[in-house]
C-alpha positions in Angstrom: -0.8 -41.1 -15.5 1.1 -39.0 -18.0 1.6 -35.4 -17.0 1.5 -32.8 -19.8 1.6 -29.1 -20.0 -0.2 -26.9 -22.6 2.2 -24.1 -23.5 1.9 -21.0 -25.7 3.9 -17.9 -26.4 2.6 -14.3 -26.3 4.3 -11.1 -27.3 5.2 -9.3 -24.0 3.2 -6.2 -25.1 0.0 -8.1 -25.7 -1.4 -7.5 -22.2 -5.0 -8.4 -23.0 -4.1 -11.8 -24.2 -1.8 -12.4 -21.3 -4.5 -11.5 -18.8 -7.1 -13.6 -20.7 -4.9 -16.7 -20.4 -4.0 -16.0 -16.8 -7.7 -15.8 -16.0 -8.0 -19.4 -17.1 -5.1 -20.6 -15.0 -2.1 -20.2 -17.3 1.1 -19.1 -15.5 4.3 -17.5 -16.9 7.0 -20.2 -17.2 9.6 -18.3 -19.2 10.8 -15.5 -21.5 12.2 -16.1 -25.0 13.4 -14.0 -27.9 11.5 -14.5 -31.2 13.7 -13.6 -34.1 12.3 -12.0 -37.2 13.9 -10.3 -40.2 13.8 -6.8 -38.5 15.3 -8.0 -35.2 13.9 -9.9 -32.3 10.9 -9.5 -29.9 10.5 -10.8 -26.3 7.7 -13.3 -25.9 6.4 -14.8 -22.7 5.9 -18.5 -22.4 2.7 -19.4 -20.5 1.8 -22.9 -19.3 -1.2 -24.8 -18.1 -0.9 -28.1 -16.3 -3.7 -30.8 -16.4 -4.5 -30.2 -12.7 -5.7 -26.7 -13.7 -7.8 -28.1 -16.5 -10.3 -29.8 -14.1 
């Protein structure tokens, strides 16, 4: 069986969205910088594995 992970990135200041996804089993798997014209912003990477989907 192929194991896959659903991943998404959320701005670190977006606490409502972070808590929403954690409620459904997402866990933080990393931190990245998202570059835009004005500079960069820290984003959290959240992941959900198939075992948590069941």
